[in-house]
C-alpha positions as CSV (number, residue, x, y, z in Angstrom):
1,M,-6.5,-15.0,-30.8
2,S,-7.7,-17.6,-28.4
3,T,-9.0,-16.3,-25.1
4,L,-8.6,-19.7,-23.3
5,L,-5.7,-20.7,-21.1
6,T,-3.6,-23.6,-22.3
7,P,-2.7,-26.7,-20.3
8,I,0.8,-25.2,-19.9
9,D,-0.7,-22.1,-18.3
10,Y,-2.6,-24.2,-15.8
11,I,0.5,-26.3,-15.0
12,L,2.5,-23.1,-14.3
13,I,-0.2,-21.7,-12.0
14,A,-0.5,-25.0,-10.1
15,G,3.3,-25.2,-9.7
16,Y,3.4,-21.6,-8.4
17,F,0.9,-22.4,-5.6
18,I,2.7,-25.6,-4.7
19,I,6.0,-23.7,-4.4
20,L,4.4,-20.9,-2.4
21,M,2.9,-23.4,0.1
22,G,6.2,-25.3,0.3
23,I,8.1,-22.2,1.3
24,G,5.5,-21.5,4.0
25,V,5.8,-25.1,5.4
26,Y,9.6,-25.1,5.2
27,L,9.9,-21.8,7.2
28,Q,7.2,-22.7,9.8
29,K,9.7,-24.1,12.3
30,K,12.1,-21.2,12.0
31,A,9.3,-18.6,12.4
32,S,8.0,-20.4,15.6
33,N,11.3,-20.0,17.6
34,S,10.0,-16.8,19.2
35,I,7.5,-14.1,18.8
36,E,10.2,-11.8,17.5
37,D,11.1,-14.4,14.9
38,Y,7.4,-14.7,13.9
39,F,6.7,-11.0,13.5
40,I,10.0,-9.3,12.6
41,G,12.4,-12.1,11.6
42,G,14.4,-11.8,14.8
43,R,16.0,-8.6,13.6
44,R,18.5,-10.6,11.6
45,L,17.2,-10.3,8.0
46,P,19.4,-8.2,5.7
47,G,18.2,-4.8,4.5
48,W,18.3,-5.8,0.8
49,L,15.9,-8.6,1.5
50,L,13.5,-6.4,3.4
51,G,13.7,-3.9,0.5
52,I,12.6,-6.5,-2.0
53,A,9.8,-7.6,0.3
54,G,8.7,-4.0,0.5
55,F,8.6,-3.7,-3.3
56,T,6.4,-6.8,-3.7
57,Q,4.1,-5.7,-0.9
58,F,3.3,-2.5,-2.8
59,V,2.4,-4.4,-6.0
60,D,-1.0,-6.0,-6.1
61,I,-3.6,-7.0,-8.6
62,T,-6.3,-4.6,-7.4
63,G,-4.0,-1.6,-7.2
64,T,-2.4,-2.5,-10.5
65,A,-5.9,-2.6,-12.1
66,V,-6.8,0.8,-10.6
67,I,-3.6,2.5,-11.7
68,I,-3.9,1.0,-15.2
69,S,-7.4,2.4,-15.4
70,F,-6.1,5.9,-14.8
71,L,-3.2,5.5,-17.1
72,Y,-5.6,4.3,-19.8
73,M,-7.8,7.4,-19.3
74,L,-5.1,10.0,-18.8
75,G,-1.8,8.6,-19.9
76,P,1.2,9.6,-17.7
77,K,-0.9,12.3,-16.1
78,G,-2.8,9.5,-14.4
79,M,0.2,9.2,-12.1
80,L,-0.9,12.5,-10.5
81,I,-4.0,10.8,-9.1
82,E,-1.9,8.0,-7.6
83,L,-0.1,10.6,-5.5
84,R,-2.8,9.6,-3.1
85,G,-1.2,6.2,-2.4
86,G,-0.2,4.2,-5.5
87,L,3.1,6.1,-5.9
88,A,3.8,5.5,-2.2
89,I,5.3,9.0,-2.1
90,H,5.2,8.9,1.7
91,M,8.2,6.6,1.6
92,A,10.4,9.6,0.8
93,V,9.9,10.7,4.4
94,V,10.3,7.2,5.8
95,L,13.5,6.8,3.8
96,I,15.1,9.9,5.4
97,W,14.0,9.8,9.0
98,A,10.7,8.1,10.0
99,G,12.0,4.6,9.5
100,K,15.1,5.0,11.6
101,W,13.2,6.8,14.4
102,H,10.9,3.8,14.8
103,R,13.8,1.3,14.8
104,R,15.6,3.1,17.6
105,S,12.8,2.1,20.1
106,G,13.7,-1.6,20.1
107,C,9.9,-2.4,19.9
108,I,8.3,-5.2,17.9
109,T,5.0,-3.5,16.8
110,G,3.7,0.0,16.2
111,A,1.2,-0.3,19.0
112,E,3.9,-1.4,21.5
113,W,5.8,1.7,20.4
114,M,3.0,3.7,22.0
115,I,4.2,2.5,25.5
116,F,7.7,3.6,24.6
117,R,6.4,7.0,23.6
118,F,3.6,7.7,26.1
119,G,4.5,5.3,29.0
120,N,2.6,2.4,30.5
121,G,0.0,4.5,32.3
122,P,-3.7,4.7,31.3
123,D,-3.0,7.1,28.5
124,G,-0.2,5.0,27.0
125,K,-2.3,1.9,27.3
126,A,-5.2,3.7,25.6
127,A,-2.9,4.8,22.7
128,R,-1.7,1.2,22.4
129,I,-5.2,-0.3,22.3
130,I,-6.6,2.2,19.8
131,T,-3.6,1.8,17.5
132,A,-4.1,-1.9,17.4
133,I,-7.8,-1.6,16.8
134,A,-7.4,1.1,14.1
135,M,-4.8,-1.0,12.3
136,Q,-7.3,-3.9,12.2
137,I,-9.9,-1.6,10.6
138,F,-7.4,-0.4,8.0
139,T,-6.2,-3.9,7.2
140,I,-9.7,-5.2,6.8
141,G,-10.3,-2.3,4.4
142,M,-7.2,-3.4,2.5
143,V,-8.5,-7.0,2.3
144,I,-11.9,-5.7,1.1
145,Y,-10.0,-3.8,-1.6
146,L,-7.8,-6.8,-2.5
147,A,-10.7,-9.3,-2.5
148,K,-12.8,-7.1,-4.8
149,G,-10.1,-6.8,-7.4
150,V,-9.0,-10.4,-7.2
151,G,-12.6,-11.6,-7.8
152,I,-13.0,-9.3,-10.9
153,F,-9.6,-10.4,-12.2
154,F,-9.7,-14.2,-11.9
155,S,-13.4,-14.6,-12.9
156,T,-12.4,-13.3,-16.3
157,F,-10.2,-16.4,-16.9
158,L,-11.9,-19.1,-14.8
159,P,-15.5,-20.5,-15.0
160,Y,-16.3,-19.3,-11.5
161,S,-17.9,-16.2,-10.0
162,P,-15.8,-13.3,-8.6
163,Q,-16.8,-14.4,-5.1
164,A,-15.6,-18.0,-5.6
165,C,-12.3,-16.9,-7.2
166,S,-11.6,-14.4,-4.4
167,L,-12.4,-16.9,-1.6
168,V,-9.8,-19.4,-2.9
169,V,-7.0,-16.9,-3.2
170,I,-7.7,-15.4,0.2
171,L,-7.7,-18.8,1.9
172,I,-4.4,-19.8,0.3
173,A,-2.9,-16.5,1.3
174,C,-4.1,-17.0,4.9
175,A,-2.6,-20.5,5.0
176,Y,1.0,-19.6,4.1
177,T,1.0,-16.3,6.0
178,A,-0.2,-17.9,9.2
179,A,2.2,-20.8,8.9
180,S,5.5,-18.9,8.3
181,G,5.0,-15.4,9.7
182,F,7.4,-12.7,8.7
183,Y,10.0,-15.2,7.4
184,G,7.3,-16.4,5.0
185,V,6.4,-12.9,4.0
186,V,10.0,-12.0,3.2
187,F,11.1,-15.1,1.4
188,T,8.0,-15.7,-0.6
189,D,8.1,-12.0,-1.6
190,L,11.7,-12.6,-2.9
191,F,10.4,-15.5,-5.0
192,Q,7.4,-13.5,-6.2
193,G,9.4,-10.3,-6.9
194,L,11.5,-12.2,-9.5
195,I,8.3,-13.3,-11.2
196,I,6.8,-9.8,-11.3
197,I,10.0,-8.4,-12.9
198,A,9.8,-11.1,-15.6
199,A,6.2,-10.0,-16.3
200,V,7.3,-6.4,-16.5
201,L,9.8,-7.1,-19.2
202,V,7.2,-9.1,-21.3
203,V,4.5,-6.4,-21.2
204,S,6.9,-3.5,-21.7
205,V,8.3,-5.2,-24.8
206,L,4.9,-5.8,-26.2
207,A,3.9,-2.2,-25.7
208,I,7.1,-0.8,-27.1
209,Q,6.6,-2.8,-30.3
210,K,3.5,-0.7,-30.9
211,T,4.4,2.8,-29.5
212,W,7.9,3.2,-30.9
213,F,7.0,2.0,-34.4
214,D,3.5,3.6,-34.8
215,P,3.7,7.3,-35.6
216,N,-0.1,7.5,-35.2
217,F,-0.1,6.3,-31.6
218,P,-0.4,9.7,-29.9
219,G,-3.4,10.6,-32.0
220,L,-5.0,7.2,-31.5
221,A,-4.5,7.4,-27.7
222,T,-6.1,10.9,-27.7
223,S,-9.1,9.7,-29.8
224,I,-9.8,6.6,-27.6
225,S,-9.3,8.4,-24.3
226,G,-10.7,11.8,-25.2
227,V,-7.8,13.4,-23.4
228,Q,-5.6,15.9,-25.3
229,E,-1.9,15.1,-25.4
230,W,-2.4,11.7,-23.8
231,T,1.3,10.9,-24.1
232,S,2.4,14.0,-22.1
233,S,3.1,14.0,-18.4
234,V,2.6,17.8,-18.1
235,P,-0.4,18.2,-15.8
236,H,-3.7,19.9,-16.9
237,W,-5.6,22.0,-14.5
238,K,-8.9,20.4,-15.6
239,V,-9.7,17.2,-17.6
240,D,-13.0,15.7,-18.7
241,M,-13.3,12.3,-16.9
242,P,-15.9,9.6,-17.7
243,E,-19.0,9.3,-15.6
244,G,-18.2,7.9,-12.2
245,Y,-14.8,9.6,-12.1
246,G,-15.9,13.2,-12.0
247,N,-14.1,13.8,-8.7
248,Y,-10.8,14.0,-10.7
249,N,-11.9,16.6,-13.2
250,F,-9.8,19.3,-11.4
251,L,-6.7,17.2,-11.8
252,T,-3.9,19.5,-10.6
253,L,-5.9,20.6,-7.5
254,M,-6.5,17.0,-6.5
255,A,-2.8,16.1,-7.1
256,M,-1.8,18.9,-4.7
257,F,-4.1,17.5,-2.0
258,Y,-2.8,14.0,-2.6
259,L,0.8,15.1,-2.3
260,L,0.0,16.9,1.0
261,K,-1.8,13.8,2.3
262,S,1.2,11.5,1.3
263,V,3.7,13.7,3.1
264,I,1.5,13.7,6.2
265,N,1.4,9.9,6.0
266,G,5.2,9.8,5.8
267,L,5.7,12.0,8.8
268,G,4.3,9.3,11.1
269,G,5.2,6.3,8.9
270,G,7.8,3.6,9.3
271,G,6.0,1.8,12.2
272,E,5.9,-1.5,10.4
273,P,7.7,-4.8,10.8
274,K,10.4,-4.1,8.2
275,Y,11.7,-1.1,10.2
276,F,11.4,-2.6,13.6
277,G,13.2,-5.6,12.2
278,A,16.0,-3.6,10.5
279,R,19.5,-4.2,11.9
280,N,20.5,-0.5,12.1
281,D,19.8,3.1,11.1
282,R,21.7,2.8,7.9
283,E,19.6,-0.1,6.6
284,C,16.4,1.7,7.4
285,G,17.4,4.2,4.7
286,T,19.1,1.8,2.2
287,L,16.3,-0.8,2.3
288,T,13.8,2.0,1.5
289,F,16.0,3.3,-1.3
290,L,16.0,-0.3,-2.8
291,W,12.3,-0.6,-2.2
292,T,11.4,2.6,-4.1
293,S,13.9,1.9,-6.9
294,L,12.4,-1.5,-7.5
295,M,8.9,0.0,-7.7
296,A,10.1,1.7,-10.9
297,F,9.8,-1.8,-12.5
298,R,6.0,-1.8,-11.9
299,W,5.2,1.3,-13.8
300,P,6.4,0.4,-17.4
301,M,4.2,-2.8,-17.0
302,M,1.2,-0.8,-16.1
303,I,1.5,1.8,-18.8
304,G,2.2,-1.1,-21.2
305,F,-1.2,-2.6,-20.3
306,A,-2.8,0.8,-20.8
307,V,-1.2,1.0,-24.3
308,L,-2.4,-2.5,-25.2
309,G,-5.9,-1.6,-23.9
310,I,-6.0,1.4,-26.2
311,Y,-5.2,-0.8,-29.2
312,F,-7.7,-3.5,-28.1
313,V,-10.6,-1.0,-27.7
314,H,-9.7,0.5,-31.1
315,Q,-9.8,-2.8,-32.9
316,N,-12.7,-4.5,-31.1
317,I,-15.1,-1.7,-30.1
318,P,-15.5,0.6,-33.1
319,D,-18.5,2.4,-31.6
320,T,-18.3,2.9,-27.8
321,A,-21.7,4.5,-27.8
322,L,-23.2,1.0,-28.4
323,L,-22.0,0.1,-24.9
324,A,-24.6,2.4,-23.4
325,E,-27.3,0.5,-25.3
326,A,-25.9,-2.8,-24.0
327,E,-25.9,-1.5,-20.5
328,M,-29.6,-0.6,-20.8
329,M,-30.4,-4.1,-22.2
330,I,-28.8,-5.7,-19.2
331,K,-30.5,-3.4,-16.7
332,N,-33.9,-4.1,-18.4
333,T,-33.3,-7.8,-17.8
334,F,-31.9,-7.5,-14.3
335,T,-34.1,-4.7,-13.1
336,T,-32.8,-4.6,-9.5
337,V,-29.1,-4.8,-10.3
338,T,-27.0,-2.4,-8.3
339,H,-23.6,-0.9,-8.9
340,Q,-22.1,-3.4,-6.4
341,Q,-23.7,-6.3,-8.2
342,W,-22.7,-5.3,-11.8
343,E,-19.5,-7.2,-12.1
344,H,-21.1,-10.4,-10.9
345,T,-24.1,-10.0,-13.2
346,V,-21.9,-9.4,-16.3
347,S,-19.8,-12.4,-15.4
348,E,-22.9,-14.6,-15.1
349,I,-24.2,-13.5,-18.5
350,I,-20.9,-14.4,-20.2
351,K,-20.4,-17.7,-18.4
352,H,-24.0,-18.9,-18.7
353,P,-25.4,-17.4,-22.0
354,T,-28.0,-20.2,-22.4
355,E,-29.8,-19.0,-19.2
356,Y,-30.5,-15.6,-20.8
357,P,-31.3,-16.5,-24.5
358,Q,-33.3,-13.3,-25.2
359,L,-30.7,-10.9,-23.7
360,V,-27.8,-12.7,-25.4
361,T,-29.6,-12.5,-28.8
362,Q,-30.1,-8.8,-28.3
363,L,-26.5,-8.3,-27.3
364,R,-25.2,-10.3,-30.3
365,D,-27.4,-8.3,-32.7
366,L,-26.1,-5.1,-31.3
367,L,-22.4,-5.8,-30.8
368,G,-21.7,-8.7,-33.1
369,S,-19.8,-11.9,-32.4
370,T,-17.4,-10.2,-29.9
371,W,-20.3,-9.3,-27.6
372,P,-18.7,-11.1,-24.6
373,E,-15.5,-9.0,-24.8
374,Q,-17.5,-5.8,-25.3
375,I,-19.8,-6.2,-22.3
376,R,-16.9,-7.4,-20.2
377,L,-15.6,-3.8,-20.7
378,T,-19.0,-2.2,-20.2
379,S,-19.3,-0.2,-16.9
380,F,-22.5,0.3,-14.8
381,H,-22.8,3.7,-16.5
382,G,-22.6,2.4,-20.1
383,T,-19.0,3.5,-20.8
384,I,-15.7,1.7,-21.0
385,N,-14.9,0.2,-17.6
386,P,-11.2,1.0,-17.2
387,E,-10.9,-1.3,-14.2
388,R,-11.4,-4.2,-16.7
389,I,-8.6,-3.2,-19.0
390,L,-6.1,-5.4,-17.2
391,P,-7.9,-8.8,-17.4
392,V,-9.3,-8.2,-20.9
393,V,-5.9,-7.3,-22.3
394,I,-4.3,-10.5,-20.8
395,M,-7.1,-12.6,-22.2
396,N,-7.2,-11.1,-25.7
397,A,-3.9,-9.3,-26.4
398,I,-1.2,-11.5,-24.8
399,P,0.3,-14.3,-26.9
400,I,-0.4,-17.9,-25.9
401,G,2.3,-19.2,-23.5
402,L,2.8,-15.9,-21.8
403,K,-0.7,-15.6,-20.2
404,G,0.3,-18.1,-17.5
405,L,3.4,-16.1,-16.6
406,L,1.4,-12.9,-16.3
407,L,-1.3,-14.5,-14.2
408,I,1.3,-15.9,-11.9
409,A,3.0,-12.5,-11.6
410,L,-0.2,-10.8,-10.8
411,T,-1.2,-13.5,-8.3
412,S,2.2,-13.0,-6.7
413,A,1.5,-9.3,-6.5
414,C,-1.8,-10.0,-4.7
415,M,-0.3,-12.6,-2.3
416,S,2.6,-10.3,-1.4
417,T,0.4,-7.4,-0.5
418,F,-1.9,-9.6,1.5
419,D,0.8,-11.3,3.5
420,G,2.7,-8.1,4.4
421,N,-0.4,-6.2,5.6
422,V,-2.0,-9.0,7.4
423,N,1.2,-10.0,9.2
424,W,1.6,-6.4,10.3
425,A,-2.0,-6.2,11.7
426,V,-1.9,-9.7,13.3
427,G,1.2,-8.7,15.2
428,L,-0.8,-6.0,16.9
429,I,-3.6,-8.4,17.8
430,T,-1.2,-10.9,19.3
431,R,1.4,-8.7,20.9
432,D,-0.6,-5.7,21.9
433,L,-4.1,-6.9,22.6
434,Y,-3.9,-10.6,23.6
435,Q,-0.5,-10.7,25.3
436,G,-0.5,-7.0,26.3
437,F,-3.8,-7.2,28.2
438,F,-5.1,-10.7,28.5
439,R,-2.3,-13.3,28.6
440,P,1.0,-11.5,29.5
441,N,2.7,-14.8,30.2
442,A,1.4,-16.7,27.2
443,S,3.9,-19.1,25.6
444,T,5.3,-18.5,22.1
445,K,3.2,-21.5,20.8
446,E,0.0,-20.0,22.2
447,L,0.7,-16.6,20.7
448,I,1.4,-18.1,17.3
449,R,-1.9,-19.9,17.4
450,I,-3.7,-16.7,18.2
451,S,-1.9,-15.2,15.2
452,W,-3.2,-18.0,13.0
453,L,-6.8,-17.2,14.2
454,G,-6.2,-13.5,13.6
455,T,-5.0,-14.1,10.1
456,V,-8.0,-16.2,9.1
457,A,-10.4,-13.7,10.8
458,I,-9.1,-10.7,9.0
459,G,-9.1,-12.6,5.7
460,L,-12.7,-13.8,6.0
461,I,-14.1,-10.5,7.3
462,G,-12.5,-8.6,4.5
463,Y,-13.8,-11.2,2.0
464,F,-17.4,-11.1,3.1
465,M,-17.4,-7.3,3.0
466,A,-15.7,-7.0,-0.4
467,F,-18.8,-7.3,-2.5
468,T,-20.6,-4.4,-0.8
469,V,-18.5,-1.8,-2.6
470,K,-19.1,-0.3,-6.0
471,N,-15.7,-0.7,-7.5
472,I,-12.1,-1.0,-6.5
473,N,-11.3,2.7,-7.0
474,D,-14.2,3.5,-4.7
475,I,-12.8,1.5,-1.7
476,W,-9.1,2.6,-2.5
477,G,-10.0,6.2,-2.5
478,W,-11.7,5.9,0.9
479,L,-8.8,3.9,2.3
480,M,-6.3,6.5,1.2
481,M,-8.1,9.8,1.7
482,A,-10.5,9.2,4.6
483,L,-9.4,6.2,6.8
484,G,-5.7,6.7,6.0
485,T,-5.8,10.4,6.8
486,G,-7.7,9.8,10.1
487,F,-5.1,7.2,11.0
488,F,-1.9,9.0,10.0
489,V,-2.6,12.6,11.2
490,P,-2.4,11.7,14.9
491,S,0.5,9.4,14.1
492,A,2.5,12.2,12.5
493,I,2.2,14.5,15.5
494,K,3.8,12.0,17.9
495,F,7.4,12.7,16.7
496,Y,7.3,16.5,16.5
497,W,5.5,17.9,19.6
498,E,6.9,17.6,23.1
499,R,3.6,18.4,24.8
500,Y,1.7,15.7,22.9
501,N,0.4,12.9,25.2
502,G,-1.3,9.6,25.0
503,W,-4.8,11.0,25.5
504,G,-4.3,13.5,22.7
505,F,-3.2,10.7,20.4
506,T,-6.1,8.4,21.5
507,I,-8.8,11.1,21.0
508,G,-7.3,12.2,17.7
509,M,-7.2,8.7,16.4
510,A,-10.8,7.9,17.6
511,M,-12.1,11.1,15.9
512,G,-10.2,10.5,12.7
513,V,-10.9,6.8,12.2
514,G,-14.5,7.2,13.6
515,S,-15.4,10.0,11.3
516,A,-14.1,8.0,8.3
517,I,-16.3,5.1,9.2
518,V,-19.3,7.4,9.8
519,Q,-18.7,9.1,6.4
520,R,-18.5,5.7,4.7
521,I,-21.8,4.6,6.2
522,F,-23.9,7.8,5.8
523,W,-22.2,9.7,3.0
524,P,-20.4,7.1,0.8
525,D,-20.5,9.4,-2.3
526,M,-18.6,12.2,-0.6
527,S,-15.7,13.4,-2.8
528,E,-12.1,12.3,-1.8
529,L,-11.2,16.0,-1.3
530,W,-13.9,16.4,1.3
531,Q,-13.1,13.1,2.9
532,F,-9.5,14.3,3.4
533,V,-10.7,17.6,4.8
534,L,-13.3,16.0,7.2
535,T,-11.1,13.3,8.7
536,G,-7.9,15.3,8.7
537,S,-9.6,18.3,10.5
538,L,-11.3,16.2,13.1
539,S,-8.3,14.0,13.9
540,L,-6.0,17.1,14.1
541,A,-8.6,18.9,16.4
542,G,-9.0,15.9,18.5
543,S,-5.2,15.5,18.9
544,I,-4.7,19.1,20.0
545,I,-7.7,19.5,22.2
546,G,-7.2,16.1,23.9
547,T,-3.5,17.0,24.6
548,L,-4.2,20.5,26.0
549,A,-7.2,19.3,28.1
550,T,-5.2,16.7,29.9
551,R,-2.0,16.6,32.1
552,P,1.4,16.7,30.5
553,M,3.4,13.5,30.3
554,D,5.8,12.3,32.9
555,Q,9.1,14.0,32.1
556,N,11.1,10.8,32.8
557,I,9.2,8.9,30.1
558,L,9.5,11.8,27.7
559,Y,13.2,12.1,28.3
560,N,13.7,8.4,27.7
561,F,11.9,8.6,24.4
562,Y,13.8,11.7,23.3
563,M,17.2,10.3,24.3
564,K,16.7,7.2,22.1
565,T,14.9,8.7,19.2
566,K,16.3,12.3,19.0
567,P,13.6,13.6,16.5
568,F,13.4,17.2,15.3
569,G,10.4,19.4,15.9
570,L,9.1,21.2,19.0
571,W,11.4,19.7,21.7
572,P,12.9,22.9,23.2
573,N,13.2,21.7,26.8
574,L,14.6,18.2,26.1
575,K,17.0,19.3,23.4
576,Q,18.6,21.7,25.9
577,K,19.4,18.8,28.2
578,L,21.8,17.3,25.6
579,D,25.4,17.9,26.1
580,P,26.9,20.5,23.6
581,Q,28.7,17.9,21.5
582,T,25.6,15.6,21.2
583,R,23.3,18.6,20.5
584,K,25.6,19.7,17.6
585,K,25.6,16.1,16.2
586,V,21.8,16.0,16.5
587,S,21.4,19.4,14.8
588,R,23.6,18.3,12.0
589,E,21.6,15.1,11.4
590,H,18.4,17.1,11.4
591,F,19.7,19.7,9.0
592,F,20.7,17.1,6.4
593,D,17.5,15.1,6.9
594,I,15.3,18.2,6.1
595,I,17.4,19.5,3.3
596,S,17.3,16.1,1.6
597,L,13.5,16.0,1.4
598,P,12.9,18.0,-1.8
599,F,15.6,16.0,-3.6
600,V,14.1,12.7,-2.4
601,L,10.5,13.6,-3.3
602,A,11.7,14.6,-6.8
603,W,13.7,11.4,-7.2
604,H,10.8,9.3,-6.0
605,Y,8.3,10.7,-8.5
606,L,10.7,10.9,-11.5
607,I,12.2,7.4,-11.1
608,L,8.7,6.1,-11.6
609,L,7.8,8.5,-14.4
610,V,10.9,8.1,-16.6
611,P,10.3,4.4,-17.6
612,V,6.7,5.3,-18.3
613,L,7.7,8.0,-20.8
614,L,10.2,5.6,-22.3
615,V,7.6,2.9,-23.0
616,I,5.1,5.3,-24.7
617,G,7.9,6.8,-26.8
618,N,7.7,10.3,-25.5
619,F,11.5,10.8,-25.8
620,K,11.5,14.6,-25.5
621,E,9.9,14.5,-22.0
622,F,12.0,11.3,-21.2
623,V,15.2,13.3,-21.7
624,G,14.0,16.3,-19.7
625,A,12.7,14.2,-16.8
626,G,16.0,12.2,-16.9
627,I,18.1,15.4,-16.5
628,I,16.0,16.5,-13.5
629,L,16.2,13.0,-12.1
630,A,20.0,13.1,-12.3
631,F,20.1,16.4,-10.5
632,A,17.8,15.0,-7.8
633,L,20.1,11.9,-7.4
634,G,23.1,14.2,-7.0
635,G,21.3,16.1,-4.2
636,M,20.4,12.8,-2.6
637,Y,24.0,11.6,-2.7
638,L,25.4,14.8,-1.2
639,F,22.8,15.5,1.5
640,W,21.5,12.0,2.3
641,Y,23.7,9.1,1.3
642,R,27.0,10.6,2.2
643,Q,25.7,11.5,5.6
644,L,24.5,7.9,6.4
645,P,26.6,6.4,9.3
646,R,28.2,3.0,9.0
647,E,25.5,1.6,11.2
648,N,23.8,4.0,13.7
649,F,23.9,7.8,14.2
650,Y,24.1,7.2,17.9
651,E,25.4,4.3,19.9
652,D,22.6,2.2,21.3
653,T,24.6,1.7,24.5
654,E,24.5,5.4,25.2
655,A,20.7,5.6,24.9
656,Y,20.4,2.5,27.1
657,D,22.6,3.9,29.8
658,A,20.8,7.3,29.7
659,E,17.5,5.4,30.2
660,L,18.8,3.5,33.2
661,A,19.9,6.7,34.8
662,V,16.4,8.1,34.5
663,N,14.5,4.9,35.4
664,K,16.9,3.2,37.8
665,D,14.3,2.4,40.5
666,N,11.2,2.8,38.5
667,D,10.2,0.1,35.9
668,Q,7.4,1.9,34.1
669,W,7.6,0.0,30.8
670,G,5.6,-3.0,31.7
671,Q,5.9,-5.9,29.2
672,T,8.2,-4.2,26.7
673,G,11.0,-5.0,29.1
674,V,12.8,-1.8,28.3
675,G,14.2,-0.1,31.4
676,K,15.1,-3.2,33.4
677,D,18.7,-3.3,34.6
678,D,19.8,-6.8,33.8
679,D,22.1,-8.3,31.2
680,S,19.3,-10.2,29.3
681,N,17.4,-7.1,28.6
682,K,20.5,-5.2,27.6
683,K,21.3,-7.9,25.0
684,K,17.7,-7.7,23.8
685,F,17.8,-3.9,23.5
686,L,21.1,-4.0,21.6
C-alpha cells in the first residue's frame, strides 16, 4: 500500500486549517467585548457546548500515541497505567462536587479564587501569585509534551524534521487561540470534536474487521506483545515490560497509586474556565457527565490502532531481534546520538538516505526493502518503539482517501488540547498577575493584548524545551506523577480544612512544585512511584506546617467563603452557624455527593473499558463489564442525577446577602469586586 499522501489528503488538511483560522477571526470581536467574554465566554455558553469542548480538550495526538503504546503492549490492561491521567478519572470528583464548588465563587480564574478563599491580605495575594506561576509551569510542561508528540507524528508524513513540523502546528494554534479566546476554544472544539468522532468510527471498523473474524487474533496478540491473555482486561500483579518501561512491571501496584493520585487531583479540581463559566450548579454536573461520556469514543479508536499495529508488525517485521542490530548500526554511525536525539536521527536517515550510503546499504541488507518502516519502529533500545505505532499504522495500514481524515482528526485533537490549556493559563497571567498587581485599571483591549503575548510566550517556550526530553511517555509521567501531584495536593486541602490558610497553601505549593522541578533536573530517571511519594509528601508537609505555624484566617473571610461554597470536610465551627433548616439541606447534599462517588468512579472506568472490549472481540468480558456498568449507572441515577437541583442547590441571592452582612463596612476583596454593596456588583455576582 502506498505510504504517500494523495492530493485529496493535502486539500482536506489545508481546508481544515483555513476553517480553523476562519472561526478564530470570526469570533475575535465577540471575544473582545470584555475580559469575562475572553476567558470564560461571559458565563453564557450552554453546558452541552462546554462538555463537548472538555472532551476534545482531553484528546490529543501526544496522549493518543502514549495510550496506544500501552494498549499495544498490554491490551486493555494498558488502561490501568492511564489511571495516572489519560483516563481523566479525577473528573468523577469534579462531576459530583468540585466543579460546582468553584462556580459558586463567581470568580473568573483559579488564582483569583484564592482571594475569595483566603482574602486579599498578604497570604491571599501570595496564594494567588503562586497559583498563577505554578499553572504556567504546568502548562509549559503540557506544551513540551504536545510539541514532542506532534513533531514525531507529522515528521512521519511530511518531508520535514520533527522540530519544523512542531513549530508550524504550535504557531497556528497560538494564532487562533490568541485571536478568539474562550469562544474560539469552545466553538473550534465543537468543529474538531465532530471530526474526531468520524475518525473513531473509521478506525474502529477497520479493527473490528480483523478481530471479530480472525479466531487466531488472541494468540497473535500474545505472541507479538509477549503478554499473556492480551485481550483480557483482568489486571496482572506483574508483567514483563520492554526496556525503558520497567517502571510498570508491577502493574496492579502502580494502578493503585495512580488511582489514589487521580482522586487527590479531583478533590481540588474544577478550577478551570469551563466551571467558572458554567451557568449554574446543575450544568457543572451535566457538562462533566457529557464530557466523560464522549471520552468513551476515544478509546475504541486507540485500541483499534493498537490492533492494526499488531497486524502491521506481524506482517512486516518477522524477526524483531534484527531491530537491535539496526539500532547498533545507527549508533555506530552516529556515535554521539542521545535518547533525546533519536527520533530526529531516524527521521533524517529515512528522509535523506543518499547522505548516509554506507549505513543505508547495511540496513537494507539486514532488513530488506522495508527497512524505512522497520527503523521507524525501532526504539533507542533496539526494540519496537510503541510510541511510533500510531503514525506508522496511519501511513501503512489505512486505505488511501482515509489518511487525510485521520490526520485532520488527530491535528484537531492536538489543537483542542493546546487551546484549552493555554487559554486557562493565560487567563492567570492576564487577570491575576498583570491586572492583579501591575495594571489594575487596564482596559479590556490592553488585557487582551497581554493575553496574546502570553499565548505566544507559552507556546514558544514549550516548543524550544520539547526536544530535551527522551520520549513523550517520559514527560507525561513527570507531569502527572510529580508536577501534577505537587500542584494538586495543596489545592485539594483548600476545600476540606477550616484552619487552612493562604500561607499553608503557598508553602505547600512551593514545596510540591519546587521539588518536582528539582527532581526533574537532578534525578530525571526516578520512578513515577517515587516521584509521587516525594512531591506528594513534601507538598502535604508544607501545607500543614505552613498553616499551623502562621495565624488563623480572618473569620469574616472564612465565613463568606463557607456561606457561598458550603463544602464538606473539617468545618465544625462554621457549619454550626447555619440555621437548622440550611444545615439539614447542606448535610443532605453532602450525603448524596459522597455516596455517589464509588458509583461514578465505576461508571467512569467502565464506560471507557466497554467499547475497548467490544472492538477486540472479548464478548465475555464485554457482557460482564456491561452488567456492572448498568449497576453503576443505576446508582448514579438514584444518588446523583435525581438529587440535582433545577439550577442551584442554594439561591445565590442568599449567599450574597449573607456576605453583605459580614462585610458591610469592610471591602476586603480588592479587585474581585465581591463584597461591594451596589447594584452593578450584585448583577455581576448573580
